[in-house]
C-alpha positions as CSV (number, residue, x, y, z in Angstrom):
1,M,-2.5,-13.5,26.4
2,S,-1.3,-12.1,29.6
3,D,-4.7,-11.9,31.1
4,T,-5.8,-15.5,30.7
5,A,-6.5,-15.9,34.4
6,E,-8.8,-12.9,34.3
7,R,-11.1,-14.3,31.6
8,K,-14.7,-15.1,32.2
9,P,-15.8,-18.7,31.6
10,L,-16.9,-19.2,28.0
11,G,-20.3,-20.3,29.3
12,A,-20.9,-16.9,31.0
13,S,-19.8,-15.0,27.9
14,L,-22.1,-17.2,25.7
15,A,-25.0,-16.5,28.0
16,I,-24.5,-12.8,27.7
17,N,-24.2,-13.1,23.9
18,L,-27.3,-15.2,23.7
19,V,-29.4,-12.6,25.6
20,G,-27.9,-10.0,23.4
21,A,-29.0,-12.0,20.3
22,V,-32.5,-12.7,21.6
23,V,-33.6,-9.2,22.5
24,P,-33.3,-7.8,18.9
25,V,-35.2,-10.8,17.6
26,V,-38.1,-10.1,20.1
27,V,-38.1,-6.5,19.0
28,A,-38.2,-7.5,15.3
29,L,-41.0,-10.0,15.8
30,A,-43.1,-7.3,17.5
31,T,-42.4,-4.6,15.0
32,L,-42.2,-6.4,11.6
33,P,-45.9,-7.0,11.1
34,I,-46.6,-3.4,11.9
35,Y,-43.9,-2.4,9.5
36,V,-45.1,-4.5,6.6
37,R,-48.7,-3.5,7.2
38,H,-48.0,0.3,7.1
39,I,-45.4,0.5,4.3
40,G,-46.8,-2.3,2.1
41,D,-45.2,-5.3,0.5
42,E,-43.4,-3.4,-2.2
43,R,-41.8,-0.9,0.1
44,Y,-40.8,-3.6,2.5
45,G,-39.3,-5.6,-0.4
46,L,-37.3,-2.5,-1.3
47,M,-36.2,-2.0,2.3
48,A,-35.0,-5.7,2.4
49,L,-32.9,-5.0,-0.7
50,V,-31.5,-1.9,0.9
51,W,-30.2,-4.0,3.9
52,V,-28.8,-6.4,1.4
53,L,-27.0,-3.6,-0.4
54,L,-25.6,-2.4,2.9
55,G,-24.4,-5.9,3.8
56,Y,-22.7,-6.2,0.4
57,F,-21.0,-2.9,0.5
58,G,-19.7,-3.8,4.0
59,F,-16.7,-5.2,2.1
60,L,-15.3,-1.6,2.1
61,D,-14.4,-2.3,5.8
62,L,-11.5,-4.2,4.1
63,G,-11.6,-6.7,7.0
64,L,-10.4,-4.2,9.5
65,S,-13.0,-5.1,12.1
66,R,-12.0,-8.7,12.1
67,A,-8.3,-7.9,11.7
68,S,-8.2,-5.5,14.7
69,A,-10.2,-7.9,16.9
70,N,-7.8,-10.7,16.1
71,A,-4.7,-8.5,16.6
72,L,-6.0,-7.1,19.9
73,A,-6.9,-10.5,21.2
74,R,-3.4,-11.7,20.5
75,I,-1.8,-8.7,22.2
76,G,-4.0,-9.1,25.3
77,A,-5.2,-6.4,27.8
78,G,-1.8,-5.8,29.4
79,A,-0.1,-3.8,26.6
80,P,-1.9,-0.4,26.3
81,G,0.6,1.2,24.0
82,E,0.4,-1.6,21.5
83,R,-3.4,-1.7,21.8
84,A,-3.6,2.1,21.2
85,R,-1.7,1.8,17.9
86,V,-4.0,-0.9,16.6
87,V,-7.2,0.8,17.8
88,V,-6.4,4.3,16.4
89,T,-5.0,2.9,13.2
90,S,-8.0,0.7,12.6
91,L,-10.5,3.5,13.3
92,G,-8.6,6.0,11.1
93,L,-8.4,3.6,8.2
94,N,-12.1,2.7,8.6
95,F,-13.2,6.4,8.7
96,A,-11.5,7.1,5.4
97,L,-12.9,4.0,3.8
98,A,-16.4,4.8,5.2
99,V,-16.4,8.2,3.4
100,V,-15.4,6.6,0.1
101,G,-17.9,3.7,0.6
102,G,-20.8,6.0,1.2
103,A,-20.1,7.8,-2.1
104,I,-19.9,4.5,-4.0
105,L,-23.1,3.2,-2.4
106,Y,-24.9,6.5,-3.4
107,L,-23.9,6.1,-7.0
108,A,-24.2,2.3,-7.4
109,G,-27.2,1.8,-5.1
110,G,-29.4,4.2,-7.0
111,Y,-28.7,2.4,-10.3
112,L,-29.3,-1.1,-8.8
113,L,-32.6,-0.2,-7.1
114,N,-34.0,1.9,-10.0
115,D,-32.7,0.3,-13.1
116,V,-31.9,-3.3,-12.3
117,M,-34.8,-4.1,-10.0
118,S,-38.4,-3.9,-11.1
119,V,-39.3,-0.9,-9.0
120,P,-42.8,0.5,-9.5
121,D,-42.9,4.0,-11.0
122,D,-44.7,5.5,-8.1
123,L,-41.9,4.5,-5.7
124,K,-38.9,5.7,-7.7
125,G,-39.2,9.2,-6.3
126,E,-39.1,7.9,-2.8
127,V,-36.0,5.8,-3.6
128,A,-34.2,8.8,-5.0
129,A,-35.0,10.9,-2.0
130,A,-33.9,8.1,0.4
131,M,-30.6,7.4,-1.4
132,P,-28.4,10.0,0.4
133,W,-29.6,8.6,3.7
134,I,-29.0,5.0,2.6
135,A,-25.4,6.1,1.7
136,C,-25.0,7.5,5.2
137,L,-25.9,4.2,6.8
138,L,-22.8,2.5,5.4
139,P,-20.2,4.7,7.3
140,I,-22.3,4.2,10.4
141,A,-22.2,0.4,10.0
142,L,-18.4,0.3,9.3
143,L,-17.4,2.4,12.3
144,N,-19.8,0.5,14.5
145,G,-18.3,-2.8,13.5
146,V,-14.7,-1.7,14.4
147,G,-15.8,-0.3,17.7
148,L,-17.6,-3.5,18.8
149,G,-14.6,-5.6,17.6
150,V,-12.3,-3.5,19.9
151,I,-14.6,-4.0,22.9
152,E,-15.0,-7.8,22.2
153,S,-11.3,-8.3,21.9
154,R,-11.2,-7.8,25.7
155,E,-14.1,-10.3,26.0
156,R,-16.1,-7.4,27.4
157,F,-19.3,-8.9,26.0
158,L,-21.6,-7.3,28.4
159,V,-20.5,-3.8,27.3
160,A,-20.7,-4.8,23.7
161,N,-24.1,-6.3,24.0
162,V,-25.6,-3.4,25.9
163,L,-24.5,-1.0,23.3
164,Q,-25.4,-3.2,20.3
165,V,-28.8,-4.2,21.6
166,S,-29.9,-0.8,22.6
167,G,-28.7,0.6,19.2
168,L,-30.5,-2.1,17.2
169,A,-33.7,-1.7,19.3
170,V,-33.8,2.0,18.7
171,A,-33.0,1.6,15.0
172,Q,-35.8,-0.9,14.7
173,I,-38.5,0.9,16.6
174,V,-37.9,4.5,15.4
175,P,-38.7,3.8,11.7
176,V,-41.8,1.8,12.7
177,V,-43.1,4.7,14.8
178,V,-42.3,7.2,12.0
179,A,-44.1,4.9,9.4
180,V,-47.2,4.7,11.6
181,F,-47.5,8.3,12.9
182,V,-45.7,10.4,10.2
183,S,-45.5,8.7,6.8
184,P,-44.8,5.3,5.3
185,S,-42.8,6.9,2.5
186,L,-39.2,5.7,2.2
187,A,-38.1,9.3,2.0
188,V,-39.2,9.6,5.6
189,V,-38.6,6.1,7.1
190,V,-35.0,5.7,5.8
191,P,-33.8,9.0,7.3
192,A,-35.3,8.1,10.6
193,A,-33.4,4.8,10.5
194,A,-30.1,6.5,9.6
195,I,-30.4,9.1,12.5
196,A,-31.2,6.3,15.0
197,R,-28.3,4.2,14.0
198,G,-26.0,7.2,14.0
199,M,-26.8,7.9,17.7
200,S,-25.9,4.3,18.6
201,V,-22.5,4.4,16.9
202,L,-21.6,7.5,18.8
203,A,-22.2,5.5,22.0
204,V,-20.0,2.7,20.8
205,L,-17.1,5.0,20.0
206,A,-17.4,6.7,23.3
207,A,-17.1,3.3,25.0
208,V,-14.0,2.5,23.0
209,A,-12.4,5.8,24.0
210,H,-13.2,5.0,27.7
211,L,-11.9,1.4,27.7
212,E,-8.8,2.0,25.6
213,R,-7.7,5.4,27.0
214,P,-5.5,7.2,26.4
215,L,-5.9,7.3,22.7
216,R,-4.2,10.0,20.5
217,L,-4.2,10.7,16.8
218,S,-0.4,10.3,17.0
219,D,-0.9,6.6,17.8
220,F,-1.7,6.0,14.1
221,D,1.0,3.6,13.0
222,R,1.9,2.7,9.4
223,A,3.4,-0.7,10.4
224,S,0.2,-1.6,12.2
225,A,-1.8,-0.5,9.1
226,R,0.2,-2.8,6.8
227,Q,-0.3,-5.8,9.2
228,L,-4.1,-5.1,9.6
229,M,-4.5,-4.7,5.8
230,G,-2.6,-7.9,5.1
231,Y,-4.9,-9.9,7.4
232,G,-7.9,-7.9,6.4
233,G,-7.3,-8.3,2.6
234,W,-8.3,-12.0,2.7
235,V,-11.2,-11.2,5.1
236,T,-12.3,-8.6,2.5
237,V,-12.6,-11.3,-0.2
238,S,-14.9,-13.2,2.1
239,G,-16.6,-9.9,3.0
240,V,-17.3,-9.3,-0.7
241,L,-18.4,-12.8,-1.6
242,L,-20.4,-13.8,1.5
243,P,-23.0,-11.0,1.3
244,F,-23.3,-11.7,-2.4
245,L,-23.8,-15.4,-1.8
246,N,-26.2,-14.9,1.1
247,S,-28.4,-12.4,-0.7
248,L,-28.1,-13.5,-4.3
249,D,-31.3,-15.5,-3.9
250,Q,-33.4,-12.3,-3.1
251,F,-31.9,-10.4,-6.1
252,V,-32.6,-13.3,-8.4
253,I,-36.2,-13.6,-7.1
254,G,-36.6,-9.8,-7.6
255,R,-35.3,-10.1,-11.2
256,V,-36.9,-13.3,-12.3
257,L,-40.2,-13.1,-10.4
258,S,-41.1,-9.7,-8.8
259,V,-40.3,-7.3,-6.0
260,A,-43.4,-8.4,-4.1
261,S,-42.2,-12.0,-4.3
262,V,-39.1,-11.0,-2.4
263,T,-41.2,-10.2,0.6
264,Y,-42.6,-13.8,0.8
265,Y,-39.1,-15.1,0.7
266,A,-37.4,-12.4,2.7
267,V,-39.6,-12.6,5.8
268,P,-39.1,-16.4,6.4
269,M,-35.4,-16.0,5.4
270,T,-35.1,-13.2,8.0
271,L,-36.6,-15.4,10.6
272,V,-34.2,-18.2,9.6
273,A,-31.2,-15.9,9.7
274,R,-32.2,-14.6,13.1
275,S,-32.7,-18.1,14.4
276,Q,-29.0,-18.7,14.2
277,L,-28.5,-16.7,17.4
278,I,-27.1,-19.8,19.2
279,T,-24.4,-20.4,16.7
280,N,-23.8,-16.7,16.1
281,A,-23.3,-16.2,19.8
282,L,-20.9,-19.1,19.9
283,A,-18.9,-17.7,17.1
284,R,-18.8,-14.3,18.7
285,T,-17.8,-15.8,22.0
286,L,-15.1,-18.0,20.5
287,F,-13.3,-15.7,18.2
288,P,-11.2,-13.7,20.7
289,R,-10.5,-16.9,22.7
290,L,-9.5,-18.9,19.7
291,S,-7.3,-16.1,18.4
292,S,-5.2,-16.2,21.6
293,L,-4.8,-20.0,21.9
294,P,-2.3,-22.4,20.2
295,V,-3.8,-24.3,17.3
296,R,-4.2,-27.6,19.1
297,E,-6.1,-26.1,22.0
298,A,-8.1,-23.9,19.7
299,T,-9.1,-26.9,17.6
300,A,-10.2,-28.8,20.6
301,V,-12.4,-25.9,21.9
302,A,-13.9,-25.4,18.4
303,G,-14.7,-29.1,18.1
304,R,-16.6,-29.2,21.3
305,A,-18.4,-26.0,20.4
306,L,-19.4,-27.5,17.0
307,V,-21.0,-30.6,18.5
308,A,-22.8,-28.7,21.3
309,G,-24.0,-26.1,18.7
310,A,-25.3,-28.8,16.4
311,I,-27.4,-30.3,19.1
312,L,-28.7,-27.1,20.6
313,Y,-29.4,-25.4,17.3
314,G,-30.6,-28.6,15.6
315,G,-33.2,-29.1,18.3
316,F,-34.2,-25.4,17.9
317,C,-34.6,-25.8,14.2
318,A,-36.5,-29.0,14.5
319,V,-39.0,-27.5,16.9
320,G,-39.2,-24.4,14.8
321,L,-40.0,-26.1,11.5
322,I,-42.7,-28.2,13.2
323,L,-44.5,-25.1,14.5
324,F,-43.5,-22.7,11.7
325,R,-46.8,-22.7,9.8
326,P,-49.2,-22.1,12.7
327,L,-46.9,-19.5,14.3
328,L,-46.5,-17.7,11.0
329,T,-50.3,-17.7,10.6
330,L,-50.7,-16.2,14.1
331,W,-48.0,-13.6,13.4
332,M,-48.6,-12.5,9.8
333,G,-52.0,-13.8,9.0
334,A,-53.4,-16.8,7.1
335,D,-52.9,-15.3,3.6
336,F,-49.3,-14.5,4.2
337,A,-48.6,-17.9,5.8
338,A,-50.2,-19.7,2.8
339,S,-47.7,-18.1,0.5
340,A,-44.6,-18.2,2.8
341,G,-45.2,-21.1,5.2
342,G,-43.8,-23.9,3.0
343,I,-40.7,-21.8,2.1
344,G,-40.1,-21.2,5.8
345,V,-40.3,-24.9,6.6
346,F,-37.9,-25.7,3.8
347,L,-35.4,-23.0,4.8
348,L,-35.4,-24.2,8.5
349,A,-34.8,-27.7,7.4
350,G,-31.8,-26.6,5.4
351,V,-30.2,-24.0,7.7
352,L,-28.4,-26.3,10.1
353,P,-25.3,-26.9,8.0
354,N,-25.1,-23.2,7.3
355,A,-25.2,-22.4,11.0
356,L,-22.6,-24.9,11.8
357,T,-20.0,-23.3,9.6
358,F,-19.4,-21.0,12.6
359,A,-16.9,-23.5,14.1
360,P,-14.5,-24.2,11.2
361,Y,-14.8,-20.7,9.8
362,T,-14.1,-19.0,13.1
363,L,-11.2,-21.4,13.8
364,L,-9.5,-20.7,10.5
365,Q,-9.8,-17.0,10.8
366,A,-8.8,-16.9,14.5
367,Q,-5.6,-18.9,13.7
368,G,-4.6,-16.5,11.0
369,R,-5.8,-18.3,7.9
370,P,-8.5,-16.1,6.4
371,D,-7.0,-16.8,3.0
372,L,-8.4,-20.4,3.1
373,T,-12.0,-19.2,3.8
374,A,-11.7,-16.6,1.1
375,K,-10.4,-19.0,-1.6
376,F,-13.2,-21.4,-0.7
377,H,-15.9,-18.7,-1.2
378,M,-14.4,-17.8,-4.5
379,A,-14.6,-21.4,-5.7
380,Q,-18.3,-21.8,-5.0
381,M,-19.6,-18.4,-6.3
382,L,-20.2,-19.2,-10.0
383,P,-21.6,-22.8,-9.5
384,Y,-24.1,-21.5,-6.9
385,A,-25.2,-18.6,-9.1
386,L,-25.9,-20.9,-12.0
387,V,-27.8,-23.4,-9.9
388,L,-29.8,-20.7,-8.2
389,F,-30.9,-19.0,-11.4
390,V,-32.0,-22.3,-13.0
391,L,-33.9,-23.5,-9.9
392,V,-35.7,-20.1,-9.4
393,R,-36.7,-20.0,-13.1
394,E,-38.0,-23.6,-13.0
395,F,-39.5,-23.8,-9.5
396,G,-40.0,-20.3,-8.2
397,L,-39.5,-19.5,-4.5
398,M,-39.1,-23.2,-3.6
399,G,-36.3,-23.5,-6.1
400,A,-34.4,-20.7,-4.3
401,A,-34.9,-22.6,-1.0
402,A,-33.5,-25.8,-2.6
403,A,-30.4,-23.9,-3.9
404,Y,-29.9,-22.5,-0.4
405,L,-29.9,-26.0,1.1
406,L,-27.5,-27.4,-1.5
407,R,-25.0,-24.5,-1.0
408,N,-25.2,-25.0,2.8
409,L,-24.3,-28.7,2.6
410,F,-21.3,-28.0,0.3
411,D,-20.2,-25.0,2.4
412,F,-20.1,-26.8,5.7
413,G,-18.5,-30.0,4.4
414,L,-15.6,-28.3,2.6
415,L,-14.9,-25.9,5.5
416,V,-14.5,-28.9,7.9
417,V,-12.2,-30.6,5.4
418,I,-9.8,-27.6,5.1
419,S,-9.9,-26.7,8.8
420,P,-7.6,-28.4,11.4
421,M,-10.7,-30.4,12.6
422,K,-10.7,-34.1,12.1
423,N,-13.2,-35.2,9.4
424,R,-14.6,-37.9,11.8
425,I,-16.2,-35.1,13.8
426,L,-18.9,-35.3,11.1
427,L,-20.1,-38.6,12.6
428,S,-20.9,-36.8,15.8
429,L,-23.3,-34.6,14.0
430,L,-25.5,-37.4,12.6
431,P,-27.9,-37.5,15.6
432,S,-28.6,-33.7,15.2
433,A,-29.4,-34.3,11.5
434,G,-31.7,-37.1,12.6
435,L,-33.6,-34.7,14.7
436,I,-34.2,-32.5,11.6
437,L,-35.4,-35.4,9.5
438,F,-37.8,-36.6,12.3
439,A,-39.2,-33.1,12.6
440,C,-39.8,-32.9,8.8
441,L,-41.7,-36.2,9.0
442,C,-43.9,-34.9,11.8
443,E,-44.6,-31.6,10.0
444,V,-45.8,-33.5,7.0
445,L,-47.9,-36.1,8.9
446,F,-49.5,-33.7,11.4
447,E,-49.7,-30.5,9.3
448,R,-53.4,-30.1,10.0
449,S,-53.4,-31.1,13.7
450,L,-52.0,-28.4,16.1
451,T,-52.2,-30.8,19.0
452,W,-50.0,-33.4,17.4
453,L,-47.6,-30.7,16.2
454,L,-47.2,-29.5,19.8
455,V,-46.6,-33.0,21.0
456,S,-44.0,-33.6,18.3
457,A,-42.3,-30.3,19.2
458,I,-42.1,-31.4,22.9
459,V,-40.6,-34.8,21.9
460,V,-38.0,-33.2,19.7
461,A,-37.0,-30.7,22.4
462,L,-36.6,-33.4,25.0
463,G,-34.7,-35.5,22.4
464,S,-32.2,-32.6,21.9
465,L,-31.6,-32.3,25.6
466,I,-31.0,-36.1,25.9
467,L,-28.5,-35.9,23.0
468,L,-26.7,-33.0,24.7
469,R,-26.3,-35.0,27.9
470,L,-25.1,-38.0,26.0
471,Q,-22.7,-36.3,23.6
472,E,-21.6,-33.2,25.5
473,R,-22.1,-33.9,29.2
474,Q,-19.9,-31.0,30.3
475,T,-21.9,-28.5,28.2
476,F,-25.1,-30.0,29.6
477,D,-23.8,-29.6,33.2
478,D,-22.7,-26.0,32.5
479,I,-26.2,-25.1,31.2
480,V,-27.9,-26.7,34.3
481,A,-25.5,-24.9,36.6
482,M,-26.2,-21.6,34.8
483,V,-30.0,-22.1,35.1
484,R,-29.6,-22.8,38.8
485,H,-27.4,-19.8,39.3
486,V,-30.0,-17.5,37.5
487,F,-32.9,-18.8,39.6
488,G,-30.8,-18.9,42.8
489,G,-31.3,-15.2,43.5
490,S,-27.8,-13.9,42.8
491,W,-28.8,-11.0,40.8
492,R,-27.4,-8.3,43.1
493,G,-23.9,-9.6,42.8
494,T,-24.3,-10.0,39.0
495,R,-25.5,-6.4,38.6
496,R,-22.6,-5.1,40.7
497,Q,-20.1,-7.1,38.5
498,A,-21.8,-5.9,35.3
499,A,-21.5,-2.2,36.5
500,A,-17.8,-2.8,37.3
501,E,-17.2,-4.2,33.8
502,V,-18.8,-1.2,32.1
503,L,-16.9,1.4,34.2
504,T,-13.5,-0.3,34.4
505,P,-11.1,0.6,31.6
506,G,-8.3,-1.7,30.4
507,E,-7.0,-4.2,32.9
């Protein structure tokens, strides 16, 4: 890239992405109990399946979000003509795909929700009324993804996070307000969510037009389209299979058990998924940088990020699983915690290998090998589906959690093997795994003693910091320096710099 010298340090970009990841979690934690209380378990279970459907049909993006971000990162910020061709071509292709995808979702989604799932008769009318709006959510999501990818290709993470966080917050709050003060009916709540998300994508597209100006319809380029589709084709395979693999457990639970059972699994799973904000922020930060680096340098950066992410996220998971039951009781009530608490603990114990796939996965795709990740996901699909079905039928919700753990271990191990990383890096992750095992032991021994649970959580947190200093001293020093900077009173300069980043177009 031509603008290497202008890049922000990865630590600064990571801090921005972490803040951007935390705020939606806080909003969700505040609104979810209200949401479930007012719309009920069955409606929330259906809403969870709607978000699963949207994630699955996201494959109609055909990998263009990832492909355009990768291409733009390789081009750099100093070639506006080349960038314009990629941006306009990607947005044009995505708009056409979004229209087709919305129609497919309208037809297929109604069949899945009404005929495949065990939907109560009194809710089928609400589902039918909400389906046109559910179909509208897909084009909104596809265009939003491409727009954010364009912004992040410049490593303008502040702009991307301001737009994304504000959009997610509005989209989370508006349906809750509507459910409380207007109606809990899905025929009312879903349109409110669609309109809120539509407003946020308009803001993203306006930012893209500002940062990448001038953009013209004549910039659409067939050669760029072929290149983007070539890269995006393999990303699409992963885009089809990953949502399927990640959400199959909820569909199997809804089919084998009941829709209400989905809620007791979906709520802790939602928390577990959102807890991956550290590694998700690392992946988001690394992708444009790894896309622009030679393979040897990119592999070294990804390896360090993997070890640091394992320690930081491993410590977070260890603390979380120790305190999960009492916190869930405080948040959702004792009855809900009695049904979902054990599932949440198990999921938190097994999520670490899933979260750490960010490093080999991002490295492979950034270096132009999305075909390897796609072939890997194809290979594991059928075995996982069989194991999941058998375990859910035999052991219920806990069986689904066990299948999730087994898939995570296989997923991470094989991705490391097929990536440029050295296999011996797995030895560096053993201390982080030890933190998880120690936390599981404490949770079992001190389940009925809040005092000892708190003491155990403090010990685990301190242990993760010690591990970070021993294994990744540079990362530890960067975090300390960042904390000192934040509490050093330099906010005015930071605000001026942020405003300049938002207003300045391409370098």
